[in-house]
C-alpha positions as CSV (number, residue, x, y, z in Angstrom):
1,M,-1.5,-9.1,11.3
2,M,-0.9,-5.6,10.2
3,T,-1.5,-2.9,12.8
4,E,0.1,0.2,11.2
5,P,-1.7,1.8,9.3
6,P,-5.0,0.9,10.9
7,I,-7.0,-1.3,8.6
8,D,-10.4,0.4,9.4
9,K,-9.0,3.8,8.3
10,L,-7.2,2.3,5.3
11,I,-10.4,0.7,4.0
12,E,-11.9,4.3,3.8
13,K,-9.4,5.2,1.1
14,A,-11.0,2.7,-1.4
15,E,-14.5,2.0,-2.6
16,C,-14.3,-1.6,-1.6
17,R,-11.9,-4.1,0.0
18,Y,-11.2,-5.8,-3.3
19,A,-10.0,-2.5,-4.9
20,L,-7.8,-1.8,-1.9
21,T,-6.3,-5.3,-2.0
22,C,-5.6,-5.0,-5.7
23,V,-3.9,-1.6,-5.4
24,V,-1.8,-2.7,-2.4
25,A,-0.6,-5.8,-4.2
26,K,0.2,-3.9,-7.4
27,R,2.2,-1.3,-5.5
28,A,4.0,-4.0,-3.5
29,R,5.0,-5.7,-6.8
30,Q,6.3,-2.4,-8.1
31,L,8.4,-1.8,-5.0
32,I,9.9,-5.3,-5.3
33,G,10.7,-5.0,-9.0
34,Q,11.6,-1.4,-9.5
35,E,12.3,0.4,-6.2
36,Q,14.4,-2.1,-4.3
37,E,16.7,0.5,-2.8
38,Y,13.8,2.6,-1.6
39,L,12.2,-0.5,-0.1
40,E,15.4,-1.5,1.7
41,S,16.0,2.0,3.1
42,T,12.6,2.0,4.8
43,G,13.1,-1.3,6.5
44,L,9.4,-2.2,5.9
45,K,8.0,-5.2,4.0
46,P,6.5,-4.4,0.5
47,V,2.9,-4.8,1.5
48,S,3.3,-2.7,4.7
49,L,5.0,0.1,2.7
50,A,2.4,0.0,0.0
51,A,-0.4,0.2,2.6
52,K,1.4,3.1,4.4
53,E,1.8,5.0,1.1
54,I,-2.0,4.7,0.5
55,Y,-2.8,5.7,4.0
56,D,-0.5,8.7,3.8
57,G,-2.1,9.8,0.5
58,K,1.0,9.3,-1.7
59,I,-1.0,6.7,-3.7
60,V,-4.5,7.5,-4.7
61,I,-7.0,4.8,-5.6
62,S,-9.1,5.9,-8.6
63,K,-11.9,4.1,-10.3
64,D,-10.7,3.2,-13.8
């Protein structure tokens, strides 16, 4: 269970849970495939890092 960032605050960043899930999964795949060094330097798992980036505002969820 992920406790950081708080799920209830993270859900506010997206229009629905499905959109949030899709964006987190897509970013996690990018981290694994393209930014392995950055991922290793943080010490976080890909999904946790992707969620943190969204929570911090580094990744913005847009409706496209």
